[in-house]
N, C-alpha and C positions, 0 to 999 in steps of 0.2 A: 450812358452809352444806348443808343437808339437801333433798334432792329428792322428788316427792312419787311413790308408786308408778306415777301416769298416766302421769308426765313419763319414770319409766324404762322403762315398755313402750313409750313412743313413738321413745326413744333406741334399743332395740335393734331396733326394725322399721325406722328411718332406713337402713340400712346394706343392708336387703335391697329397698328401695323401689328405692335407687341402683342397684343392680346391675340391677334388673326395668327399670328408666326406660333405661340405659346399653344393656343388651341390646334392648331396644326402637330406641331412637334408631341401633343400629347396624345394625338390619334381620333381627335372629338371628331373631326371631319373626315375623317379616311375612309376609305371602303376596306373590306377586308383584304382584296388584294392587294391594295396599298401598303398595305401592314405587314401582309407577308412579305411584299417586297423590300418595304424597310428592312424588317428583321432576316431574314434570309439572304437578301443578298444576289447573288450569282444561282444560288440553288434555289431561288423562288419560282422559276417555272413547274417545278418537281412538289415543291410545297404546297402551291397552289393547286395542281391535279390531285394531290392527295388530301387536302382540306374538302376540296369539291367531292370528292366521293366519299369521301368520311361524311359530310353535314351537310351538301349540296349548300356552301361557304355562310351555311346559319350561324351563326354566334350563340342564339339560343337553343340551338337543338341539343336533345338527350334522347340517350337509347335506351331499349329496353333492358340493357346490358349495365347499365351508369355510367354509361360514356358521354361529357359533356361538351356542349361548345363547338367551337369553329373545327377542331382538331380532334374533336372526342375524349378527350382526356379521361380516365377511368378515375372514379372516385377512390374505388378499393384500392388501388396500386398508387395511385397518385396526390392523393389530394394534400397529405401532409408535405410531399416536397414540393408541391404546387407553390405551398405558402413560405414553404423556406427559400426557394430559389426565385419566386417573382417578389416576395415580403408582402405579397398580396393577401387579403381572406378569401378562402375558398368560393365565393358567390363572384367575385372577379373572375373566375374561370369563364365565365359567359361575354365577358370581356375580349374582342376579338383580338386586341393588342397584347392583352396579357395572357392567352389562350395561345396566340405565336411565339410568345418570348419564351415558354413553359416549352411548348413543343420546339423549338431551335434548341434549347439545353437538352431534351430528350434523344432528339437528332443529332446532338454534338455526342453524346454518350453511346448510344444503339444504332444510327442509321435510323431506315425507315421500319425496321422492326416492329417497333412496337403498333404499326398501325395498320389494318385489314387489308388497306388499301395500299397497301407499303407498294405494289406492282403498278399503280398509277402512276407511280413518279416517273 
């Protein structure tokens, strides 16, 4: 069986496209805004305002009150829960995707009440 040159070119491109798609799905190439949109869906505009108010959209932000990451997750109150809910070690709180996943979990449980910037929503 012979294949056409067009099919061979498509077959060579497929692995590269698969790697690109996996990277995008994993959040590697996404901005915090895109990750918030993917996780929060219709509530994304509110979530983006809260994250901007909390951390100025900085996934590496740390406050003097021990709050961490994009949504300023407090280590004292949420470290164990973050690890249980996300399945990730605490240091992943600085990854915008995992911080957003945990923020969505909190929001689903308590609305915007856990955040100082809840009125930004």
